[in-house]
C-alpha positions in Angstrom: -164.7 -124.7 -107.4 -161.2 -123.7 -108.8 -159.1 -126.9 -108.9 -161.4 -128.5 -106.2 -159.9 -126.3 -103.5 -163.3 -125.6 -101.8 -163.9 -129.4 -101.8 -160.5 -130.3 -100.5 -160.7 -127.7 -97.7 -164.0 -129.3 -96.6 -162.8 -132.9 -96.4 -159.9 -132.3 -94.1 -160.2 -134.5 -91.0 -161.7 -132.9 -87.9 -164.9 -130.8 -87.2 -165.4 -127.9 -89.5 -167.7 -124.8 -89.6 -168.3 -123.6 -93.1 -169.7 -120.1 -93.1 -170.6 -117.2 -95.3 -173.4 -115.0 -96.5 -176.7 -116.6 -97.8 -176.4 -117.7 -101.4 -172.6 -118.2 -101.5 -173.0 -122.0 -102.0 -172.6 -123.5 -98.5 -175.4 -126.0 -99.1 -174.1 -127.0 -102.5 -170.7 -127.6 -101.1 -172.1 -129.9 -98.4 -174.2 -131.7 -100.9 -171.1 -132.2 -103.0 -169.5 -134.1 -100.1 -172.6 -136.3 -99.6 -172.6 -140.0 -100.5 -175.2 -139.5 -103.3 -173.1 -136.9 -105.0 -170.0 -139.1 -104.8 -171.8 -141.9 -106.6 -173.3 -139.7 -109.2 -172.7 -140.3 -112.9 -172.1 -136.6 -113.2 -168.6 -136.9 -111.6 -165.8 -136.4 -114.1 -162.7 -138.1 -112.8 -160.6 -141.3 -113.3 -163.5 -143.4 -112.0 -166.1 -142.1 -114.5 -167.7 -144.3 -117.1 -166.6 -147.5 -115.3 -170.0 -148.5 -114.0 -170.4 -149.9 -110.5 -166.7 -150.8 -110.3 -165.8 -147.1 -110.8 -168.2 -146.0 -108.1 -166.8 -148.4 -105.6 -163.2 -147.5 -106.4 -164.1 -143.8 -105.9 -165.7 -144.5 -102.5 -162.7 -146.5 -101.5 -160.3 -143.7 -102.6 -162.3 -141.0 -100.9 -161.6 -142.4 -97.4 -164.9 -141.0 -96.1 -168.6 -141.4 -96.3 -170.8 -138.3 -95.7 -174.4 -138.2 -94.4 -176.4 -135.1 -94.9 -179.4 -133.5 -93.0 -180.8 -129.9 -92.9 -181.5 -127.9 -89.8 -184.9 -127.0 -90.9 -185.9 -130.4 -89.5 -185.3 -128.9 -86.1 -188.2 -126.4 -86.4 -191.1 -126.8 -84.1 -194.5 -127.9 -85.6 -195.5 -124.3 -86.3 -192.3 -123.6 -88.2 -191.1 -121.1 -85.6 -187.8 -120.5 -83.9 -188.6 -122.3 -80.6 -187.1 -121.0 -77.4 -185.8 -124.5 -76.8 -185.6 -127.2 -79.4 -187.4 -130.4 -78.4 -184.9 -133.2 -77.9 -182.3 -132.0 -80.5 -179.8 -134.8 -79.8 -182.4 -137.5 -80.2 -183.7 -136.0 -83.4 -180.3 -135.5 -85.0 -179.1 -138.9 -84.0 -182.1 -140.7 -85.4 -182.0 -138.8 -88.6 -178.4 -139.6 -89.2 -179.1 -143.2 -88.3 -181.8 -143.3 -91.0 -179.4 -141.7 -93.5 -176.8 -144.3 -92.6 -179.4 -147.1 -93.2 -180.4 -145.7 -96.6 -176.8 -145.1 -97.7 -175.8 -148.7 -96.9 -178.9 -150.0 -98.7 -177.9 -148.0 -101.8 -174.3 -149.1 -101.6 -175.4 -152.8 -101.4 -177.5 -152.3 -104.6 -174.4 -150.9 -106.4 -172.3 -153.8 -105.3 -173.8 -156.6 -103.1 -170.4 -157.7 -101.7 -169.6 -154.1 -100.5 -172.1 -154.4 -97.6 -172.7 -157.4 -95.3 -176.1 -159.0 -95.4 -177.0 -158.2 -91.7 -176.2 -154.5 -92.0 -179.7 -153.5 -90.9 -179.4 -155.6 -87.8 -176.0 -154.2 -86.9 -177.5 -150.7 -87.1 -180.6 -151.7 -85.2 -178.5 -153.2 -82.3 -176.5 -150.0 -82.1 -179.5 -147.8 -82.0 -181.2 -149.9 -79.4 -178.1 -149.7 -77.2 -178.2 -145.9 -77.2 -181.8 -144.8 -77.5 -184.1 -145.5 -74.5 -187.7 -146.6 -75.3 -187.1 -146.7 -79.1 -189.3 -149.8 -79.2 -187.4 -151.7 -81.9 -187.9 -155.4 -81.5 -187.1 -158.1 -84.1 -186.1 -156.6 -87.4 -186.8 -158.7 -90.5 -185.7 -156.2 -93.2 -184.1 -152.8 -93.8 -187.5 -151.5 -94.9 -189.0 -152.3 -91.5 -186.2 -150.5 -89.7 -186.6 -147.5 -92.1 -190.3 -147.3 -91.3 -189.7 -147.5 -87.5 -187.0 -144.7 -87.6 -189.2 -142.5 -89.8 -192.2 -142.8 -87.4 -190.0 -142.0 -84.4 -188.5 -139.0 -86.1 -191.9 -137.7 -87.2 -193.1 -138.1 -83.6 -190.3 -136.1 -82.2 -190.8 -133.4 -84.9 -194.3 -133.0 -83.5 -192.8 -132.4 -80.1 -194.2 -135.7 -79.0 -192.4 -138.9 -77.8 -191.2 -137.7 -74.4 -190.2 -141.3 -73.5 -187.5 -141.4 -76.3 -184.2 -140.3 -74.8 -180.5 -140.6 -75.1 -178.2 -140.6 -72.0 -174.9 -140.9 -73.9 -172.8 -137.8 -74.7 -172.6 -136.8 -78.4 -168.9 -137.7 -78.9 -169.3 -141.3 -77.7 -172.8 -141.6 -79.4 -171.6 -140.7 -82.9 -168.3 -142.5 -82.6 -170.1 -145.7 -81.8 -172.6 -145.1 -84.7 -169.6 -144.5 -87.0 -168.1 -147.8 -85.9 -171.4 -149.6 -86.6 -171.5 -148.1 -90.1 -168.0 -149.1 -91.0 -168.6 -152.6 -89.5 -171.4 -153.0 -92.1 -169.0 -152.7 -95.1 -165.6 -154.2 -95.8 -164.8 -151.3 -98.1 -165.5 -148.7 -95.4 -163.3 -150.4 -92.7 -160.8 -147.5 -92.4 -163.2 -144.7 -93.6 -164.2 -141.7 -91.6 -167.8 -140.7 -91.3 -168.7 -137.1 -91.9 -172.0 -135.9 -90.5 -173.1 -132.9 -92.6 -175.4 -130.6 -90.7 -176.6 -127.8 -93.0 -177.9 -124.3 -92.2 -177.4 -124.0 -88.5 -178.3 -120.4 -88.8 -180.8 -117.8 -87.7 -182.9 -118.7 -90.7 -184.3 -121.6 -88.7 -182.9 -121.3 -85.2 -182.3 -118.7 -82.5 -178.8 -117.9 -81.2 -179.2 -119.9 -78.0 -180.1 -123.1 -80.0 -177.3 -122.5 -82.5 -174.8 -122.2 -79.6 -176.2 -125.4 -78.1 -175.9 -127.4 -81.4 -172.4 -126.2 -82.3 -171.2 -126.8 -78.7 -172.7 -130.3 -78.7 -171.5 -131.6 -82.1 -168.0 -130.0 -82.4 -165.7 -132.6 -81.0 -162.4 -134.3 -82.0 -162.6 -137.9 -83.1 -160.5 -140.3 -85.2 -163.7 -142.0 -86.4 -166.0 -139.1 -87.4 -166.4 -135.4 -87.7 -169.3 -132.9 -88.0 -169.3 -130.4 -90.9 -171.6 -127.6 -90.1 -172.7 -124.7 -92.3 -173.8 -121.4 -90.9 -173.8 -117.7 -91.7 -171.0 -115.2 -90.8 -173.2 -113.2 -88.4 -174.2 -116.4 -86.5 -170.6 -116.7 -85.3 -170.9 -113.4 -83.4 -172.0 -115.2 -80.3 -170.4 -117.1 -77.4 -169.2 -120.6 -78.3 -168.4 -123.3 -75.8 -166.4 -126.5 -76.1 -168.2 -129.8 -76.1 -168.3 -130.0 -72.3 -169.8 -126.5 -72.2 -167.2 -125.7 -69.5 -164.7 -123.6 -71.4 -164.3 -121.6 -74.5 -163.2 -123.2 -77.8 -159.6 -122.9 -78.7 -158.3 -122.7 -82.2 -157.0 -125.8 -83.8 -158.0 -127.9 -80.9 -161.8 -128.1 -81.2 -162.5 -127.1 -84.7 -161.4 -125.4 -87.9 -163.4 -122.8 -89.9 -163.7 -122.2 -93.6 -164.9 -118.8 -94.8 -166.5 -120.0 -98.1 -168.4 -116.7 -98.3 -165.4 -114.5 -98.4 -163.5 -116.7 -101.0 -166.6 -116.8 -103.3 -167.1 -113.1 -102.9 -163.5 -112.4 -103.8 -163.7 -114.7 -106.8 -166.9 -112.9 -108.0 -165.4 -109.5 -107.3 -162.0 -110.2 -108.9 -162.7 -112.8 -111.6 -165.5 -112.2 -114.1 -164.9 -115.7 -115.7 -165.8 -117.3 -112.4 -169.4 -116.2 -112.8 -169.4 -116.7 -116.6 -168.3 -120.4 -116.1 -171.1 -121.0 -113.6 -173.7 -119.5 -115.9 -172.4 -121.4 -118.9 -172.6 -124.7 -117.0 -176.1 -123.8 -115.9 -177.0 -123.2 -119.6 -176.0 -126.7 -120.5 -177.8 -128.1 -117.4 -181.2 -126.6 -118.2 -181.0 -126.8 -121.9 -182.2 -129.8 -123.9 -180.0 -128.6 -126.7 -176.8 -127.2 -125.4 -176.9 -124.6 -128.2 -180.4 -123.3 -127.5 -179.2 -120.6 -125.0 -176.5 -118.1 -126.0 -173.2 -117.7 -124.1 -173.7 -115.3 -121.1 -171.5 -112.7 -122.6 -173.5 -112.9 -125.9 -176.8 -112.7 -124.0 -176.0 -109.7 -121.8 -173.2 -107.9 -123.7 -170.9 -106.0 -121.4 -170.1 -102.6 -119.9 -167.5 -101.6 -117.4 -168.5 -100.4 -113.9 -166.9 -97.1 -114.7 -169.1 -96.8 -117.8 -172.2 -97.5 -115.8 -171.2 -94.9 -113.2 -170.5 -92.3 -115.9 -173.9 -92.9 -117.5 -175.6 -92.4 -114.1 -173.9 -89.0 -113.6 -174.6 -87.8 -117.1 -178.3 -88.7 -117.0 -179.4 -86.8 -113.9 -183.2 -86.5 -113.9 -183.7 -87.8 -117.5 -186.2 -90.5 -116.9 -185.8 -92.2 -120.3 -182.1 -92.6 -119.9 -182.5 -94.0 -116.3 -183.9 -97.1 -118.0 -180.5 -97.9 -119.5 -178.1 -97.9 -116.6 -177.7 -101.5 -115.5 -176.7 -104.1 -118.0 -173.9 -106.4 -119.0 -172.2 -109.5 -117.6 -169.8 -107.5 -115.5 -172.8 -105.8 -113.8 -174.3 -109.2 -113.0 -171.1 -110.6 -111.6 -170.5 -107.5 -109.3 -173.9 -106.5 -108.1 -174.7 -109.5 -106.0 -171.9 -109.3 -103.4 -171.1 -113.0 -103.1 -174.6 -114.3 -103.5 -174.4 -116.8 -106.3 -178.1 -117.6 -105.7 -179.0 -114.0 -106.7 -176.8 -114.2 -109.7 -178.5 -117.3 -110.9 -182.0 -115.9 -110.2 -181.3 -112.8 -112.2 -179.8 -114.7 -115.0 -182.8 -117.0 -115.2 -185.0 -113.9 -115.5 -182.8 -112.7 -118.3 -183.2 -116.1 -120.0 -187.0 -115.7 -119.7 -186.7 -112.4 -121.5 -184.6 -113.9 -124.2 -187.3 -116.6 -124.8 -189.8 -113.8 -125.4 -187.4 -111.8 -127.5 -184.7 -114.1 -128.9 -182.0 -111.6 -130.0 -178.6 -110.9 -128.5 -177.5 -109.0 -126.7 -180.7 -108.3 -124.7 -181.8 -104.7 -125.0 -180.3 -102.5 -122.3 -183.8 -101.4 -121.3 -184.9 -105.0 -120.7 -181.8 -105.8 -118.6 -182.3 -102.6 -116.6 -185.9 -103.4 -116.0 -185.0 -106.9 -114.6 -182.6 -105.4 -112.2 -185.0 -102.7 -111.0 -187.8 -105.3 -110.5 -185.5 -107.5 -108.4 -184.3 -104.5 -106.4 -187.9 -103.4 -105.7 -189.0 -106.9 -104.7 -186.1 -107.1 -102.2 -187.0 -103.8 -100.7 -190.6 -104.9 -100.4 -189.5 -108.0 -98.5 -187.6 -105.7 -96.1 -190.6 -103.5 -95.7 -192.8 -106.5 -94.8 -190.8 -106.9 -91.6 -192.5 -103.7 -90.3 -189.4 -102.3 -88.7 -186.9 -99.6 -89.7 -184.4 -101.9 -91.4 -185.5 -100.7 -94.9 -184.6 -97.2 -93.8 -180.9 -98.3 -93.4 -181.0 -99.6 -97.0 -182.7 -96.5 -98.4 -180.5 -93.9 -96.6 -177.3 -95.8 -97.4 -178.3 -95.9 -101.1 -179.3 -92.2 -101.1 -175.9 -91.2 -99.6 -174.1 -93.3 -102.1 -176.0 -91.8 -105.0 -175.4 -88.2 -103.8 -171.7 -88.7 -103.5 -171.6 -90.3 -106.9 -173.4 -87.3 -108.4 -171.2 -84.8 -106.5 -168.1 -86.4 -108.0 -169.4 -85.8 -111.6 -166.7 -84.3 -113.7 -163.9 -85.2 -111.3 -160.9 -87.4 -112.1 -162.4 -90.3 -110.2 -166.1 -91.0 -109.6 -167.0 -91.9 -106.0 -168.9 -95.2 -105.5 -169.6 -95.9 -101.9 -170.7 -99.5 -101.2 -169.1 -100.4 -97.9 -168.7 -99.1 -94.4 -166.0 -99.7 -91.8 -167.4 -100.0 -88.2 -165.6 -99.5 -85.0 -167.4 -100.2 -81.7 -165.5 -98.2 -79.1 -168.0 -96.7 -76.7 -171.7 -96.5 -75.6 -174.0 -99.5 -75.5 -171.8 -102.1 -77.1 -174.3 -104.9 -76.7 -177.0 -102.9 -78.5 -174.6 -102.0 -81.3 -173.5 -105.6 -81.8 -177.0 -106.9 -81.9 -178.2 -104.2 -84.3 -175.3 -104.7 -86.7 -176.0 -108.4 -86.6 -179.7 -107.8 -87.4 -178.6 -105.7 -90.4 -176.5 -108.5 -91.7 -179.2 -111.1 -90.9 -181.7 -109.1 -92.9 -179.4 -109.1 -95.9 -178.7 -105.4 -96.0 -175.0 -105.8 -95.4 -172.6 -108.7 -95.4 -169.4 -109.1 -93.4 -166.6 -108.4 -95.8 -163.3 -110.2 -95.3 -161.5 -108.6 -98.3 -157.8 -107.8 -98.0 -158.6 -104.2 -97.0 -160.8 -105.2 -94.1 -159.5 -104.2 -90.7 -158.7 -106.7 -88.0 -160.5 -107.2 -84.7 -157.9 -106.0 -82.2 -157.7 -105.2 -78.5 -156.8 -106.6 -75.1 -158.6 -108.6 -72.5 -160.3 -105.7 -70.8 -161.0 -103.1 -73.5 -161.4 -104.7 -76.9 -161.7 -102.6 -80.0 -164.2 -104.1 -82.3 -163.8 -103.2 -85.9 -164.8 -104.8 -89.1 -166.1 -104.0 -92.6 -169.6 -104.3 -93.9 -170.4 -104.5 -97.7 -173.7 -103.1 -98.8 -176.0 -105.5 -100.7 -176.0 -103.4 -103.9 -179.2 -104.9 -105.3 -181.0 -102.9 -102.6 -179.6 -99.6 -104.0 -180.5 -100.0 -107.7 -183.8 -98.1 -107.3 -181.7 -95.2 -106.1 -179.2 -95.5 -109.0 -176.0 -96.2 -107.1 -172.7 -97.0 -108.7 -171.7 -100.7 -108.6 -167.9 -100.5 -107.9 -166.5 -101.4 -104.5 -164.0 -98.5 -104.4 -165.1 -96.2 -101.6 -166.3 -96.5 -98.0 -167.9 -94.8 -95.0 -166.4 -95.1 -91.5 -168.4 -94.9 -88.3 -167.3 -95.3 -84.7 -168.1 -94.1 -81.2 -171.2 -91.9 -80.7 -171.7 -91.5 -84.5 -172.1 -95.3 -84.9 -174.6 -95.6 -82.1 -176.5 -92.6 -83.4 -176.7 -94.2 -86.8 -177.9 -97.5 -85.5 -180.6 -95.8 -83.3 -181.8 -93.3 -86.0 -182.0 -95.1 -89.3 -184.1 -92.3 -90.9 -181.1 -89.9 -90.3 -178.7 -92.4 -92.0 -178.0 -90.3 -95.1 -177.0 -87.2 -93.1 -174.8 -89.2 -90.7 -173.1 -91.2 -93.5 -172.3 -88.1 -95.6 -170.5 -86.7 -92.6 -168.4 -89.8 -92.3 -167.2 -90.5 -95.8 -163.6 -91.5 -96.5 -161.9 -90.0 -99.6 -159.1 -92.0 -101.0 -157.6 -92.4 -104.5 -157.3 -96.2 -104.7 -158.0 -97.8 -108.0 -161.4 -99.4 -108.3 -161.0 -102.9 -106.9 -163.9 -104.4 -108.8 -162.1 -103.8 -112.1 -159.1 -105.9 -111.3 -158.6 -109.6 -111.6 -156.6 -112.2 -109.6 -156.4 -115.9 -109.3 -157.6 -118.2 -106.5 -154.3 -118.6 -104.8 -154.1 -114.8 -104.2 -157.4 -114.9 -102.4 -157.2 -117.9 -100.1 -155.4 -116.0 -97.4 -156.6 -112.5 -96.6 -156.0 -110.2 -93.7 -159.6 -109.4 -93.0 -161.2 -110.4 -89.7 -163.1 -113.2 -91.4 -160.0 -114.6 -92.9 -158.5 -114.9 -89.5 -161.0 -117.5 -88.7 -159.1 -120.0 -90.9 -156.9 -121.5 -88.2 -154.8 -123.7 -90.4 -152.0 -121.1 -90.6 -152.3 -119.7 -87.1 -149.0 -119.5 -85.3 -150.4 -118.4 -81.9 -151.2 -121.4 -79.7 -154.2 -121.3 -77.4 -155.5 -118.0 -78.8 -159.2 -118.1 -78.1 -161.7 -118.0 -80.9 -163.2 -114.8 -79.5 -160.1 -112.9 -80.7 -161.6 -113.4 -84.1 -165.3 -113.2 -83.4 -167.3 -110.2 -82.3 -169.0 -111.7 -79.3 -171.5 -110.9 -76.6 -169.6 -111.9 -73.5 -168.7 -109.7 -70.6 -165.4 -108.6 -72.2 -167.4 -106.7 -74.9 -169.7 -104.9 -72.6 
């Protein structure tokens, strides 16, 4: 987190949607805001190494207390995406109430004077006043209240407990809960309560349930705010204001933070961003901080141009094909914003190092790790028993062919993105199909400075945006790794591609764009240059918006009647 800018963006007052591709660090960012992270001894600041007094001073200085839950708790008993979530308001409210109880209990253990003795009764009275048939009578200890809330939550998670209900609207419900929490502690008197709701995405929920949750819990309040994480493609749907009567307006109902785009740009433009993460991980997992080599020593390095040149020189030579992918630059550029994939691959490299402790790891060993990861991801796609894998295969084959065709030219062609313009035909089908490709992890929405905007008017919008290929899916086809070239599809060609994945290579080859830009993946820039971009995702950051009352759909690709 360069200079804590991700953190500082997240703690701004007001509701916030943090979004980005899977693996970009949304959950870690929320967990970093949580109460238990803020009291951790791992924090390095002016309050460190001062014992309980330092922890209390940090909490006072923060001005907020954050409670965290994950949306996987909203799954039905079979672990499926239910058509309708059973009592979502009741389940979320009781889970946050339980987290509040445990947070206050921990705070009192740190400093007994920081929490009043009757805190569990204050919380119990508030819960009883809002939840019908909760069956809480006399509370003699916080442990007793904890047990009751846990049992009620478990009951609701089994789709039982029909008698438990809440008739208060979410804004008043959570404002009153926030007041009860701050009334329990003199050091929290002026604090804001952040309710952290993680992974409100299609991983666990269908779009209708996501819309319901975001519409319910995005509201303005001086006492509290919801911070919700989701994926970029999840925002391509209709969103309503808390009253579900009108559409959300920028700056009034919520702010958004495109963490995925900022992380992706950092990875793409600053190799040290990834190296620093991996070096910190070395120290975290190592009993002896010197037992693992520095990432650059472990992997060595090669430029993306060198990798591309080697691919074109090798041709059909099977032996040399085992030496393409290696080096720390390769690791930082191949994962397209997915820090989770970077760490997973690096862990596999460390396992290889344990078996053969010499540096750098042999090129053949590194290449084998990449090929195995790529094959496993393609296998996961194939298990879906649909044609999504064909999109990945045909894109990779087209990219490889164009790379080989450029052999010997002044500039090697490395196609790893596609510009899409929805201008005609069955727009609803095209939007849903594109979303499914992103949801499956074949592409990500790319908000880089070169990405086009979503433009148009009220009656005939022109939907255009950029998709970046998940390059890990193309390694078995020996694609280049740079992010320098793109395909463009629009109109009938786009719809044909989406309906005929097996013809993807032929369609893409007809729609390549030839430019002479420098390879963007080889450049570097600092964080400040990346925080404000002109891509359609960057427009979702409303903090600098100069147009009042411009509806959020101007930035989202949505499904409403204007798009049909």
